[in-house]
MDAnalysis code that builds the backbone (N, CA, C; Angstrom):
import MDAnalysis as mda
import numpy as np

u = mda.Universe.empty(393, n_residues=131, atom_resindex=np.repeat(np.arange(131), 3), trajectory=True)
u.add_TopologyAttr("name", ["N", "CA", "C"] * 131)
u.add_TopologyAttr("resid", np.arange(1, 132))
u.add_TopologyAttr("resname", ["UNK", "UNK", "UNK", "UNK", "UNK", "UNK", "UNK", "UNK", "UNK", "UNK", "UNK", "UNK", "UNK", "UNK", "UNK", "UNK", "UNK", "UNK", "UNK", "UNK", "UNK", "UNK", "UNK", "UNK", "UNK", "UNK", "UNK", "UNK", "UNK", "UNK", "UNK", "UNK", "UNK", "UNK", "UNK", "UNK", "UNK", "UNK", "UNK", "UNK", "UNK", "UNK", "UNK", "UNK", "UNK", "UNK", "UNK", "UNK", "UNK", "UNK", "UNK", "UNK", "UNK", "UNK", "UNK", "UNK", "UNK", "UNK", "UNK", "UNK", "UNK", "UNK", "UNK", "UNK", "UNK", "UNK", "UNK", "UNK", "UNK", "UNK", "UNK", "UNK", "UNK", "UNK", "UNK", "UNK", "UNK", "UNK", "UNK", "UNK", "UNK", "UNK", "UNK", "UNK", "UNK", "UNK", "UNK", "UNK", "UNK", "UNK", "UNK", "UNK", "UNK", "UNK", "UNK", "UNK", "UNK", "UNK", "UNK", "UNK", "UNK", "UNK", "UNK", "UNK", "UNK", "UNK", "UNK", "UNK", "UNK", "UNK", "UNK", "UNK", "UNK", "UNK", "UNK", "UNK", "UNK", "UNK", "UNK", "UNK", "UNK", "UNK", "UNK", "UNK", "UNK", "UNK", "UNK", "UNK", "UNK", "UNK", "UNK"])
u.atoms.positions = np.array([
    [14.917, 12.458, 11.010],
    [14.921, 11.029, 10.903],
    [14.348, 10.355, 12.150],
    [14.021, 11.145, 13.125],
    [13.555, 10.600, 14.397],
    [12.175, 9.947, 14.273],
    [11.347, 10.459, 13.393],
    [9.967, 9.989, 13.305],
    [9.688, 9.174, 12.045],
    [10.725, 8.657, 11.415],
    [10.536, 7.924, 10.162],
    [9.718, 6.658, 10.376],
    [9.997, 5.910, 11.430],
    [9.226, 4.693, 11.693],
    [7.761, 5.008, 11.960],
    [7.502, 6.108, 12.656],
    [6.123, 6.517, 12.922],
    [5.402, 6.882, 11.628],
    [6.089, 7.575, 10.734],
    [5.498, 7.921, 9.442],
    [5.179, 6.650, 8.656],
    [6.069, 5.674, 8.693],
    [5.819, 4.414, 8.008],
    [4.628, 3.666, 8.570],
    [4.517, 3.624, 9.887],
    [3.381, 2.946, 10.526],
    [2.079, 3.675, 10.199],
    [2.097, 4.999, 10.233],
    [0.889, 5.767, 9.896],
    [0.485, 5.571, 8.438],
    [1.468, 5.534, 7.542],
    [1.159, 5.305, 6.128],
    [0.557, 3.913, 5.924],
    [1.064, 2.921, 6.643],
    [0.501, 1.566, 6.555],
    [-0.932, 1.537, 7.082],
    [-1.173, 2.218, 8.201],
    [-2.536, 2.267, 8.757],
    [-3.493, 2.975, 7.811],
    [-3.036, 4.065, 7.196],
    [-3.875, 4.769, 6.223],
    [-4.150, 3.903, 4.995],
    [-3.159, 3.127, 4.575],
    [-3.363, 2.243, 3.422],
    [-4.415, 1.183, 3.723],
    [-4.426, 0.691, 4.944],
    [-5.456, -0.272, 5.341],
    [-6.836, 0.378, 5.283],
    [-6.947, 1.613, 5.760],
    [-8.231, 2.325, 5.733],
    [-8.670, 2.606, 4.301],
    [-7.711, 2.970, 3.443],
    [-8.022, 3.298, 2.052],
    [-8.580, 2.085, 1.306],
    [-8.224, 0.893, 1.723],
    [-8.739, -0.315, 1.060],
    [-10.258, -0.420, 1.171],
    [-10.845, 0.228, 2.152],
    [-12.296, 0.191, 2.342],
    [-13.003, 1.367, 1.655],
    [-12.257, 2.365, 1.203],
    [-12.844, 3.502, 0.499],
    [-13.132, 3.129, -0.955],
    [-14.043, 3.858, -1.624],
    [-14.260, 3.593, -3.052],
    [-13.042, 4.040, -3.866],
    [-12.624, 3.188, -4.784],
    [-11.480, 3.496, -5.641],
    [-11.931, 4.023, -6.991],
    [-12.906, 3.351, -7.573],
    [-13.415, 3.766, -8.884],
    [-14.935, 3.596, -8.907],
    [-15.560, 4.374, -9.798],
    [-17.001, 4.258, -9.997],
    [-17.231, 3.901, -11.462],
    [-17.987, 2.851, -11.684],
    [-18.300, 2.408, -13.041],
    [-19.730, 2.817, -13.365],
    [-19.882, 3.856, -14.198],
    [-21.231, 4.374, -14.469],
    [-22.123, 3.370, -15.206],
    [-21.550, 2.495, -16.023],
    [-22.386, 1.527, -16.736],
    [-22.961, 0.475, -15.788],
    [-22.250, 0.181, -14.716],
    [-22.757, -0.760, -13.707],
    [-23.497, -0.051, -12.578],
    [-23.168, 1.220, -12.401],
    [-23.755, 1.974, -11.296],
    [-23.190, 1.577, -9.951],
    [-21.954, 1.096, -9.928],
    [-21.341, 0.619, -8.689],
    [-19.949, 1.208, -8.506],
    [-19.580, 1.358, -7.245],
    [-18.228, 1.760, -6.891],
    [-17.448, 0.528, -6.464],
    [-16.213, 0.442, -6.939],
    [-15.349, -0.665, -6.569],
    [-14.358, -0.195, -5.518],
    [-14.027, -1.081, -4.597],
    [-13.035, -0.772, -3.570],
    [-12.008, -1.902, -3.550],
    [-11.155, -1.901, -2.555],
    [-10.142, -2.936, -2.454],
    [-10.701, -4.303, -2.139],
    [-11.912, -4.353, -1.610],
    [-12.517, -5.631, -1.245],
    [-13.767, -5.957, -2.057],
    [-14.148, -5.097, -3.015],
    [-15.336, -5.368, -3.818],
    [-15.084, -4.999, -5.272],
    [-15.374, -5.934, -6.142],
    [-15.469, -5.677, -7.570],
    [-16.570, -6.585, -8.106],
    [-17.222, -6.164, -9.156],
    [-18.369, -6.890, -9.700],
    [-17.970, -8.315, -10.076],
    [-18.579, -9.273, -9.428],
    [-18.271, -10.675, -9.686],
    [-16.848, -11.050, -9.307],
    [-16.238, -10.257, -8.443],
    [-14.851, -10.463, -8.002],
    [-13.904, -10.517, -9.200],
    [-14.216, -9.728, -10.243],
    [-13.437, -9.740, -11.480],
    [-12.002, -9.249, -11.268],
    [-11.808, -8.315, -10.365],
    [-10.466, -7.765, -10.126],
    [-9.816, -8.357, -8.888],
    [-10.429, -9.337, -8.294],
    [-9.879, -9.943, -7.093],
    [-10.099, -9.054, -5.884],
    [-9.300, -9.291, -4.862],
    [-9.376, -8.489, -3.644],
    [-7.985, -7.960, -3.304],
    [-7.561, -6.903, -3.988],
    [-6.234, -6.356, -3.704],
    [-6.139, -5.772, -2.295],
    [-7.272, -5.455, -1.695],
    [-7.270, -4.957, -0.325],
    [-6.712, -5.975, 0.645],
    [-6.954, -7.257, 0.379],
    [-6.420, -8.308, 1.246],
    [-4.900, -8.371, 1.160],
    [-4.358, -8.162, -0.037],
    [-2.905, -8.150, -0.204],
    [-2.305, -6.943, 0.504],
    [-2.913, -5.776, 0.301],
    [-2.421, -4.568, 0.974],
    [-2.548, -4.689, 2.487],
    [-3.607, -5.300, 2.953],
    [-3.796, -5.500, 4.390],
    [-2.686, -6.380, 4.962],
    [-2.407, -7.482, 4.297],
    [-1.368, -8.399, 4.757],
    [0.012, -7.744, 4.731],
    [0.341, -7.103, 3.616],
    [1.651, -6.454, 3.502],
    [1.798, -5.300, 4.494],
    [0.721, -4.564, 4.719],
    [0.779, -3.446, 5.667],
    [0.978, -3.931, 7.100],
    [0.305, -5.003, 7.471],
    [0.487, -5.539, 8.819],
    [1.904, -6.065, 9.021],
    [2.453, -6.707, 7.992],
    [3.839, -7.164, 8.083],
    [4.797, -5.984, 8.180],
    [4.545, -4.928, 7.400],
    [5.410, -3.751, 7.436],
    [5.339, -3.062, 8.798],
    [4.148, -2.974, 9.380],
    [4.019, -2.373, 10.712],
    [4.833, -3.163, 11.729],
    [4.744, -4.482, 11.653],
    [5.520, -5.323, 12.566],
    [7.017, -5.074, 12.401],
    [7.476, -4.983, 11.150],
    [8.901, -4.779, 10.913],
    [9.349, -3.353, 11.212],
    [8.443, -2.379, 11.138],
    [8.796, -1.018, 11.572],
    [9.024, -0.986, 13.081],
    [8.253, -1.771, 13.807],
    [8.336, -1.763, 15.266],
    [9.554, -2.538, 15.772],
    [9.880, -3.656, 15.104],
    [11.016, -4.471, 15.540],
    [12.339, -3.724, 15.322],
    [13.178, -3.637, 16.350],
    [14.450, -2.914, 16.200],
    [15.601, -3.815, 15.738],
    [15.352, -4.713, 14.820],
    [16.368, -5.635, 14.314],
    [16.762, -5.261, 12.892],
    [18.019, -5.499, 12.548],
    [18.519, -5.158, 11.228],
    [17.848, -6.004, 10.147],
    [17.635, -7.291, 10.399],
    [16.993, -8.151, 9.414],
    [15.564, -7.701, 9.130],
    [14.888, -7.162, 10.156],
    [13.511, -6.681, 9.970],
    [13.493, -5.449, 9.073],
    [14.483, -4.580, 9.247],
    [14.546, -3.377, 8.409],
    [14.844, -3.742, 6.961],
    [15.700, -4.739, 6.760],
    [16.018, -5.175, 5.399],
    [14.823, -5.856, 4.738],
    [14.131, -6.671, 5.490],
    [12.946, -7.337, 4.962],
    [11.828, -6.330, 4.672],
    [11.783, -5.262, 5.435],
    [10.777, -4.222, 5.230],
    [10.992, -3.492, 3.903],
    [12.236, -3.393, 3.460],
    [12.508, -2.791, 2.152],
    [11.876, -3.641, 1.054],
    [11.987, -4.955, 1.185],
    [11.361, -5.857, 0.218],
    [9.841, -5.706, 0.230],
    [9.272, -5.629, 1.404],
    [7.822, -5.467, 1.506],
    [7.378, -4.137, 0.898],
    [8.133, -3.082, 1.146],
    [7.813, -1.783, 0.543],
    [7.885, -1.827, -0.973],
    [8.883, -2.522, -1.517],
    [9.000, -2.643, -2.972],
    [7.837, -3.450, -3.547],
    [7.427, -4.499, -2.841],
    [6.263, -5.271, -3.283],
    [4.999, -4.412, -3.271],
    [4.872, -3.557, -2.266],
    [3.700, -2.659, -2.198],
    [3.688, -1.684, -3.368],
    [4.847, -1.136, -3.707],
    [4.930, -0.205, -4.846],
    [4.492, -0.918, -6.127],
    [5.062, -2.091, -6.371],
    [4.740, -2.827, -7.594],
    [3.258, -3.218, -7.646],
    [2.733, -3.679, -6.528],
    [1.335, -4.102, -6.505],
    [0.382, -2.910, -6.621],
    [0.774, -1.770, -6.087],
    [-0.088, -0.586, -6.211],
    [-0.140, -0.101, -7.658],
    [0.973, -0.175, -8.378],
    [0.976, 0.215, -9.793],
    [0.103, -0.748, -10.592],
    [0.243, -2.033, -10.331],
    [-0.575, -3.037, -11.016],
    [-2.059, -2.824, -10.730],
    [-2.378, -2.536, -9.473],
    [-3.765, -2.327, -9.086],
    [-4.334, -1.066, -9.727],
    [-3.541, -0.007, -9.781],
    [-3.997, 1.233, -10.411],
    [-4.325, 0.995, -11.881],
    [-3.430, 0.309, -12.581],
    [-3.662, 0.040, -13.998],
    [-4.897, -0.828, -14.188],
    [-5.056, -1.841, -13.366],
    [-6.188, -2.755, -13.477],
    [-7.518, -2.052, -13.221],
    [-7.593, -1.261, -12.160],
    [-8.856, -0.637, -11.777],
    [-9.230, 0.558, -12.650],
    [-8.271, 1.228, -13.254],
    [-8.582, 2.441, -14.014],
    [-8.596, 2.229, -15.517],
    [-8.356, 1.006, -15.968],
    [-8.368, 0.729, -17.402],
    [-9.799, 0.728, -17.931],
    [-9.939, 1.210, -19.158],
    [-11.241, 1.203, -19.819],
    [-11.514, -0.191, -20.383],
    [-12.763, -0.555, -20.406],
    [-13.156, -1.827, -21.000],
    [-14.415, -1.618, -21.818],
    [-14.449, -2.225, -22.991],
    [-15.583, -2.101, -23.908],
    [-16.012, -0.657, -24.135],
    [-15.072, 0.245, -24.146],
    [-15.375, 1.651, -24.399],
    [-15.869, 2.422, -23.200],
    [-16.002, 1.788, -22.050],
    [-16.452, 2.462, -20.832],
    [-15.267, 2.665, -19.902],
    [-15.067, 3.910, -19.500],
    [-13.962, 4.219, -18.590],
    [-14.518, 4.528, -17.201],
    [-13.863, 4.017, -16.172],
    [-14.344, 4.285, -14.809],
    [-13.963, 5.688, -14.357],
    [-14.721, 6.194, -13.394],
    [-14.403, 7.468, -12.759],
    [-13.463, 7.174, -11.600],
    [-12.307, 7.822, -11.615],
    [-11.312, 7.574, -10.568],
    [-11.689, 8.355, -9.313],
    [-11.691, 7.667, -8.189],
    [-11.983, 8.288, -6.895],
    [-10.679, 8.536, -6.143],
    [-10.773, 9.194, -5.010],
    [-9.596, 9.528, -4.205],
    [-8.838, 8.287, -3.745],
    [-9.551, 7.219, -3.449],
    [-8.925, 6.014, -2.920],
    [-7.860, 5.432, -3.827],
    [-8.081, 5.425, -5.140],
    [-7.113, 4.831, -6.058],
    [-5.839, 5.659, -6.129],
    [-5.963, 6.968, -5.957],
    [-4.766, 7.805, -5.952],
    [-3.980, 7.621, -4.652],
    [-4.680, 7.432, -3.546],
    [-4.002, 7.169, -2.279],
    [-3.306, 5.811, -2.295],
    [-3.851, 4.863, -3.044],
    [-3.207, 3.558, -3.178],
    [-1.857, 3.712, -3.889],
    [-1.736, 4.692, -4.745],
    [-0.455, 4.956, -5.404],
    [0.512, 5.737, -4.527],
    [0.015, 6.686, -3.753],
    [0.876, 7.602, -3.001],
    [1.373, 7.001, -1.685],
    [0.533, 6.326, -0.959],
    [0.914, 5.821, 0.363],
    [2.065, 4.817, 0.327],
    [2.126, 3.892, -0.646],
    [3.310, 3.031, -0.701],
    [4.613, 3.792, -0.947],
    [4.535, 4.960, -1.571],
    [5.747, 5.780, -1.730],
    [6.254, 6.256, -0.374],
    [5.343, 6.674, 0.495],
    [5.745, 7.067, 1.851],
    [6.306, 5.870, 2.611],
    [5.714, 4.713, 2.389],
    [6.176, 3.507, 3.080],
    [7.585, 3.136, 2.630],
    [7.846, 3.175, 1.324],
    [9.173, 2.801, 0.842],
    [10.226, 3.813, 1.280],
    [9.862, 5.081, 1.353],
    [10.804, 6.094, 1.854],
    [11.113, 5.831, 3.321],
    [10.101, 5.473, 4.078],
    [10.321, 5.179, 5.501],
    [11.142, 3.911, 5.699],
    [11.051, 2.974, 4.762],
    [11.825, 1.745, 4.916],
    [13.294, 1.929, 4.591],
    [13.602, 2.820, 3.664],
    [15.014, 3.015, 3.305],
    [15.710, 3.992, 4.238],
    [14.959, 4.667, 5.079],
    [15.540, 5.605, 6.051],
    [15.159, 5.210, 7.476],
    [15.527, 3.999, 7.922],
    [15.087, 3.582, 9.256],
    [15.819, 4.342, 10.356],
    [15.117, 4.570, 11.441],
    [15.712, 5.203, 12.622],
    [16.144, 4.074, 13.550],
    [17.417, 3.682, 13.402],
    [17.899, 2.535, 14.150],
    [19.307, 2.817, 14.657],
    [19.514, 2.491, 15.894],
    [20.830, 2.667, 16.501],
    [21.661, 1.422, 16.249],
    [22.806, 1.604, 15.618],
    [23.722, 0.493, 15.374],
    [24.851, 0.567, 16.365],
    [25.231, -0.571, 16.864],
    [26.339, -0.593, 17.811],
    [27.661, -0.536, 17.049],
    [28.629, 0.055, 17.677],
    [29.947, 0.153, 17.062],
    [30.786, -1.035, 17.515],
    [31.529, -1.587, 16.577],
    [32.447, -2.665, 16.911],
    [33.727, -2.059, 17.449],
    [34.088, -2.451, 18.637],
    [35.315, -1.938, 19.254],
    [36.467, -2.874, 18.938],
    [37.591, -2.323, 18.471],
    [38.735, -3.182, 18.127],
    [39.431, -3.773, 19.321],
])
């Protein structure tokens, strides 16, 4: 449990990097989509959401306050939900054409799991109340 906060920070940093990797390839368009690019911005920019949530999570991993650890659980849960939504959105077939899934979209699903595990197991020293 000593390195749980470090694992959480590393997972957040990797998630930020993954937002710039290709997530899916659409053969009918001949383009790869990432967290910051989709044709005509049809899928939005989920990379911006992951970037914001990851930076907030890194801040709360570093802060040694109880409220920060509790708020980090909420952020981790939001990341899990948003990653599932993003996976479904980016990998769904449209008009009979299915995209080719790249490594990035799978990492978008896996890394928030590491983040949520790190948030529920914080390495924090609590003071004892003396009677």
